[in-house]
PABAFI-990322 format. One record per atom (N, C-alpha, C): x, y, z. Coordinates in steps of 0.05 Angstrom, whole numbers, plus 5000, padded with zeros to 4 digits. Layout:
# residues N
XYZ/...
END
This chain:
# residues 161
669545606290/667845606313/664945646305/664445826286/661645886278/660345636265/661945466252/660945226240/660045036263/661545026284/660844856307/658344956320/658145216323/655745336335/653245286318/653645286291/651345236273/650244956276/651844776287/651044496292/649644466319/649144696332/647744706358/649344566381/651944586379/653544476401/653644676424/653744576449/653844756472/656544906472/656545136483/658945306485/661245156499/660644996519/662644846534/664044646515/662544516498/663644326479/665344466458/664344686448/665944846429/668544936441/668445016466/670845116480/672944886482/672044646489/673944426492/675044336465/673444346444/674344276417/676344476406/675944726412/677644936400/679945026419/679844936444/682045006463/681845286474/679545406474/679145666486/677145656508/676845866524/674945856547/672045886537/670245796554/667445826548/666646116545/667746286562/667246576560/668146686533/670446596523/671346686497/669546596475/668546356477/666646256457/664146426457/663046486481/660646656482/661246936470/663547046477/664247316467/664447316436/665647116425/665947096396/663347056382/661646886393/659046836381/657247086383/657347216405/655747466408/656647676388/659247696384/660247896365/659647826336/659247576330/658947496302/656147406294/654447356313/651747266306/649747486313/648347586294/646447806297/643747706289/642147626309/639447526301/637747746289/636447686267/634747886253/631947866264/630448086261/627648086268/626247896249/624047786259/622347616243/621647766217/621747626194/621247756169/618247836166/616547666177/613647716175/612647776203/611147986206/610048066232/607547896237/607547736259/605247566266/602747736271/600447616269/597947766274/597347786304/598547616320/598147616349/600947646362/601447866376/604047916388/603747906419/605947826432/606147846461/608548026467/608148216485/610248396495/610848326524/613348336531/614148316559/616848426563/617648456587/620348536593/621548336612/624248326613/625648136630/628248256639/629248156661/631848256672/634048116655/635648276643/637848166626/640548226639/642548276624/645248306635/645548546653/647148516673/647848726692/645348856705/643248696708/640848796722/639048976706/639749036681/638049206665/635649046654/633649196646/631249066636/631249086605/630448866592/630248856563/627448796555/626848836530/624148796518/624248556500/622148386501/621848166483/619048166470/619048116445/616548086430/616447806418/614347656422/614147396411/611447366396/611447166378/608947086364/607246936385/604847036390/603146916410/602146636402/602146576377/601146316368/603346106368/605646176359/607845976356/609845986379/609746206395/611646266417/614546306407/614846356381/617546416371/618146716374/620646776379/621447046383/621247206358/620147446360/620147646338/622647816341/623047916366/625448086371/625848116401/628448126408/629248196435/630848456432/630048656448/631348916447/632948956473/635149086472/636949106495/635749286518/633749446512/632449596533/629449596528/627949706547/625049706544/623949996542/625550176532/624750446529/622750476506/620650636510/618650666490/619750756463/621650936463/622751036438/624250816423/625650636438/627050416425/625150226412/622950156426/620949966416/619550086392/618750336394/617350466372/619150486347/621650566352/623550586329/623950326315/624150106331/624449836319/622149776301/619649786311/617349706294/616949896270/617450156275/617150346252/619250296231/621650226238/623750186218/623749916205/622649716218/622749436208/620249346192/617949476198/615449386187/613849616175/612649576153/611049776139/608449836155/607150056148/604650126160/602549896155/602549786131/600649576125/601149326141/603749256145/604449016161/603549056190/604049296201/603349356228/600249366231/598849456211/595949476212/594649196211/596148996202/595048726201/595148586228/596548696247/596648576274/593948606287/592848376296/590148376307/590048406337/592048286351/592148296380/594948336391/595148496412/597648526427/597048446456/598348226465/597948126492/600348216508/599748336532/601848446548/600948456578/602848536595/602248586623/600848856625/600548956649/599149206653/601049456652/603149436637/605049656634/603749886619/603150096633/601750326621/603350456599/605950456601/607550586580/607250436553/607050176553/606650026528/603850086517/601850106535/599150156526/598950426511/600650606519/600550876507/601250876477/602950696468/603750696440/602850456424/601550266435/600750026420/598950106397/596950276402/595050346380/596350526360/598450666368/599850836348/601450656329/602650446339/604150256322/602350056307/600349966321/598549756311/595649856312/594850016293/592250156295/589749976297/589949736287/587649556287/587749346308/589749356325/590149146345/588449186370/587548956380/586048946405/588148906427/587949056448/589849036470/588748846491/590348636498/589448436516/591448416539/590448426564/592148386587/592348086592/594747986596/595047696598/594047596625/593147346625/591847216649/593647216673/596247166669/598047146692/597947406708/598147636695/598247886709/595547956722/593347876709/590647926721/590347766747/591147506746/590947336769/592847436791/595247526784/597147626803/595947876817/594748056802/593548296814/591248226832/589548036824/587347946841/588347826867/590347656865/591547536889/592647746909/594047936898/595148156916/592948316929/590848376913/588548526924/587148376946/586748116942/585347956963/587147936988/589747896984/591547887008/591448147023/591548377009/591448637022/588848677037/586648597024/584048627037/583848457062/584848207061/584748027084/586548147107/588848257099/590648377119/589248607133/587948777117/586549007128/584248927146/582948707140/580648617156/581648527184/584148447186/585148337212/586548557228/586748797218/588049017233/586249127255/587349207277/585749347298/584749607286/582449707295/581249947284/583150197284/584750227306/586450457307/588650447286/589750217280/591850197260/590650237232/588250127228/586850167202/586450467197/585550617218/585150907216/587851047210/589950967223/592551087219/593551047190/593050807179/593850747151/592250927132/589650957137/588051127119/588951417120/589551517144/590551787147/593251827133/594951627136/597551647123/597251657092/595351517082/594851517053/594051797043/592451937059/591552207051/593752417055/595752367073/597852557077/599752577053/599752367036/601452367013/600652586993/598152666993/597152866974/597353126987/
END
């Protein structure tokens, strides 16, 4: 089955050729194929998270220039991410990273310079545009509120503290 998978055949095709279910093919491949981290750390990295299995969030790091995956981690915890980079790449390799492109996740920002001391931190365009759009929508909504509701919202905001 691994030989068939190495020929880039779809799981459904492998299942019909071997006489087992597609789920069994996926389970066997997952158990036997362990993707390794990229051997060389790119100078421009992108960090992001995505919803993976069972609704949990995972971390992905890709080469910003080639868009090839460097590593996918099963969670997005700071300690997991830090442990991965510290164990897989030397201080010199990490120091060669010039840029880390990411969303506005403050927890990532906290350790980027610890892992990549010479890297410039860049917030990606998508998230900047998204934030601007939300801010404009909120401003327009507030402009259309009657004065008493606007006052009530401001007072509610101060009650939180």
